[in-house]
C-alpha positions, 0 to 999 in steps of 0.5 A, spaced: 957 148 575 950 151 575 949 158 577 941 156 579 940 156 586 936 150 587 935 151 595 929 152 598 930 159 599 932 160 592 928 155 588 922 157 584 919 151 583 916 149 576 909 147 575 910 139 574 905 135 569 903 128 570 905 124 564 899 123 560 894 129 563 892 124 569 887 128 574 890 125 580 896 121 583 897 115 588 904 117 591 907 111 595 911 114 601 916 110 605 917 116 610 916 123 611 924 125 610 923 122 603 916 124 602 917 131 604 920 135 598 916 131 593 910 132 597 911 140 597 913 139 589 906 136 588 902 141 592 906 147 588 904 144 582 896 143 584 897 135 582 891 132 586 895 127 590 893 122 595 899 119 600 899 111 600 903 109 606 904 101 605 911 099 608 910 092 612 918 091 611 919 097 617 921 093 623 919 093 629 912 095 629 914 101 634 918 104 628 913 103 623 908 107 627 913 113 628 915 113 621 907 113 619 905 118 624 911 123 621 908 122 614 901 123 617 903 130 620 906 133 614 900 130 609 895 134 614 899 140 614 899 140 606 892 138 606 893 131 602 889 125 603 893 120 607 891 112 606 894 108 612 895 101 608 895 094 612 902 092 616 902 085 613 909 084 616 908 076 616 906 076 608 913 080 608 917 075 611 914 070 607 916 073 601 923 075 603 924 068 606 931 065 603 933 072 602 935 074 609 943 075 607 942 079 601 946 086 601 942 092 600 940 093 593 940 086 592 934 081 591 931 082 597 930 089 596 927 088 589 922 083 592 920 088 597 919 094 592 915 089 588 910 087 594 909 094 596 908 097 588 903 091 587 899 093 593 899 100 591 897 099 584 891 094 586 889 100 591 889 105 585 885 100 581 880 099 586 879 107 587 880 110 580 887 112 580 890 112 573 897 114 576 902 111 581 909 113 583 913 113 589 918 117 594 923 111 594 927 114 588 929 120 591 934 117 596 941 116 594 942 110 598 937 107 593 938 104 586 933 108 582 933 103 576 931 098 581 925 102 584 923 104 577 923 097 574 919 094 580 914 100 579 913 099 572 912 091 573 907 092 578 902 097 573 903 092 567 898 088 570 893 093 569 891 096 562 889 103 565 894 104 570 901 108 569 907 108 573 910 115 573 918 114 573 920 122 575 927 123 577 925 127 584 933 127 585 934 132 579 935 139 580 937 139 587 931 135 589 935 130 594 938 137 597 932 140 598 929 133 601 934 134 607 932 142 608 925 140 608 927 134 613 930 139 618 925 145 617 920 140 619 924 136 624 922 130 622 924 123 625 931 121 622 931 114 622 938 111 621 937 104 617 933 103 611 927 100 615 927 092 615 930 087 621 935 085 616 938 092 614 937 094 622 942 088 623 947 090 618 947 097 620 949 095 627 954 090 625 957 095 621 957 100 627 960 095 632 965 093 627 968 101 627 967 102 634 960 105 634 954 105 638 948 101 635 942 104 632 938 108 638 931 108 635 926 113 636 930 119 639 934 122 633 930 128 629 933 132 624 933 139 627 935 136 634 941 133 630 943 140 627 942 143 634 947 138 637 952 140 632 951 147 633 953 147 640 959 142 639 961 147 634 961 153 638 964 149 644 
């Protein structure tokens, strides 16, 4: 077992370098909790990073706005430029038609990632970025190979744009992601984002006698405080 303390308190962040010395990075972000640790690592490495929020899969629009505003809040704290991309959900529904009953990590997710990476790569091309990446891969709920495959496929359409497949989970990245979320009191979403993941999450909860997802009410620090009160009681 590693003796290195990878927590926020004990971890000395290494200086990251872009794959080919690129001067700036367009980072697709799915949400503040996934992005927080990655954004801090990039800031500590002095990598010129712009956050690109393009997630037309998130449903409903109120959930989309809440997740977006949390990400904007943290980007402003770090002084990172933030691009609020189009919420073209009709396009997303058209792209995923016929895949409504695909499981998590199935073909619908591939379609969804493809769509988001294609738009990210096109924005990079139009605004003089040579490198893109995404915060999606830090979550253990996601298939990193699936995500990286979509990212690499999207950049193949452009000769001068690369996809950075850095493993943001390594050396305690996923654990620090939760630490940052608790420290910043990020909104704690309880489903992946799309209407189908919300449906399936609620079906799973009901089958186990649990309440359905209540959107917009749970925040990381708040959850910790409740747990503390319950423990003390």
